[in-house]
N, C-alpha and C positions, 0 to 999 in steps of 0.2 A: 857914230857909235851906237846911237838909238836904233838906226836901221839894222845894225848887226844883232843888237839885243832882241829885236822883234823877230828875227829869222830863226832864232835858236830855242831849243827847249831848255828848261831849267833842271831837268833830272840828270844826275850824274851816276855813272856805274860804279859798283863796288865789288862786282863779281869777275872772276877770271874763268873763261870757258875752259873746261876740261875736255879735250878732244878724246873720244873713245874710238879705238880702231874698229872699223867695220869688220864684223865677222859673220860668216855664214852659218846658218843654223845646221846642226848635225842631224841627218836623217836617221830615223830609227832603223832597226833591222828590217828586212824585207817583210812587208805586210802579210799577216796570216789571214787569208780570206775565209770567212765562215760560210759554209754551204747554206743556200737559201732556195726556197721554192718560189720566191717572188719573181714572176715573169717580167716584172719591170726592170730588173737589174740585168746588166750585160752579162752574158754567159752564165746566168743563173747564180751569181755570187752576191753576197752582201758586202757593202762597202763600210760597214760600221766601224771597222778597225781603222781604216784610212781616215774616215771623217773625224774619228776621236783624236788621232795623232795630229791631224791637220789643224783642228781647233786648238790643241795644245801649242802648236807652232805659231799659230796666230797670236795667242796670248803672250808667248815668248817674244814675238816681234814687237808687240805693243810695249812690253816692259823695256825692251831694248831702246825703243824710241823715247819712252818717258825718262830714261836715265842717260841719254846721250849728251846732255849738256848739264853743267852745274848752274844752279840758280838761274833758270831760263827767263829771258825777257818776255814781255807781253807777246811779242811777235813769236818767240820760240814756243810759248805755251799754246798760242793759237794754232800753229802748224802741227805740234804734237797731237793736239786734240783733233784737228781736222783729219790728219792722216791715220790716226789710230781709229777714227770712226770708219774710215774707208776700209781698213782691214777688218774690222769687226762685221761689216755687212757683206764682205766678199764671200761668195759661195764656192764650195768645192765643185769642180767641174768633173762629173763622172765619165765624161768622154775621154778624159786624159788619165794618164797613170798617176799614181801617187807622187812619183818622183818629178814628173812634169808639173803638178800642182805645187809642189814644195819649192821647186826651182824658181817658179814664177813669183811665189810669195817672198822668197829670199831676195830676188832681184828687185821687187818693188820696195821691200824694207830698205835695202841698201841704197836705192836711189833717192827715196824721200828722206832718208837720214841726212844725205848731203844738203838737201834743201833746208831741212830744219836748222842744221848747223849754219848755213849761210845766212838765212833770214835772221836768226838769233844774233849772230856776229854783227850783221848790218845794223840792227837795232842798238846794240851795245856800243858799237863803234861811233854811231851818230850821237848817242848820248855822251859819250867820252869827249868828242870834239866840242859839243855844246858846253860841257862843264869847264873845259880848258879855256874857252873864250870868256866865260863868266869869271873864271878865276883871274884872268889878266884884266878884266874890266875892274875887278875889285881892287887891283893894285894901282890902277890909273890915277894919276894926280896932276897931269899936265896935258897941254895940247900935243906935245911930241909923242906922248903915250898912245894917243888915239891913232896916229899914223902907224905905229908898230902893231897895235892890235888889229887894225884894218888889214895890214899886210899878212899877218899870220892867219886871220880869218879866211882870206882869199886862198892862201896856200894850203891849209888844211882841208878846205872845201874840196880841193881837187884830189885829195888823197882817198883812195877807195881800197876795199879788200876784194880779193877775187874769189870766184866760186871754188870750193874745194877740189883740188886736183888740177886746176888750170894754172897757166903761167902768170906770174905777177907777184905783188906783195901778199904775203900771208897775213892773217889777222894779227899775229904777234909783231910782225915787221912794221905794219901800218901804225899799231899802237906805240911801238918804240919811237917811230918817226914823229908822231904827234907830240909825244912826251918830250922829245928832245927839242922840237921847235918851241914848245911852250916854255921849257926851261930856259932856253936861250933868250926868249922874249922877256920872260919875267926878270931875268938878271939885268937886262938892258933897262927895263922900266924902273926897277929899284935904283939902279945906278943914277938914272936921270932924276929920280926923286930925291936922292941924297945930294946931288949936285944943286938942284934947285933950292933945296932947303939950306 
């Protein structure tokens, strides 16, 4: 049991992830290009309107990422910060149309959203598994209990969550499975303790 304790973290989760549906940003009406004498601009037009709208969409995308999980884990916070920084520094490509720039931004935000959800869930799920083992250890009162805990530890170590949209257990399904295994083991440990006492 000491080996098990050494392998796990002591933090337990108390938050439930709130999955927000991925939604594409709505493009504004067709850009109104202002005439310009700047020879550096393609076709002699100014892209100030598109640039302004694009910057607004970048901010909207960042807000979307910042609010895509409830009570984000350290991992969730890290990736939100990392991808938000990438969005902030991304430059509008004047060789492409406004719609092309916007579509690329939307695609990027929707892709990294899935990674943020995944890494946040992974972190919280690992903390959950760790806390369940510590809970069972706290109930332990006999050598028989150690065998039960060891079995549960190895079982839940093999339970994982899948990337959003892929086949396999969802976060909620994996949490429910770990909860059930812990509940069954706790009941058995308590029964053993009552019998021994």
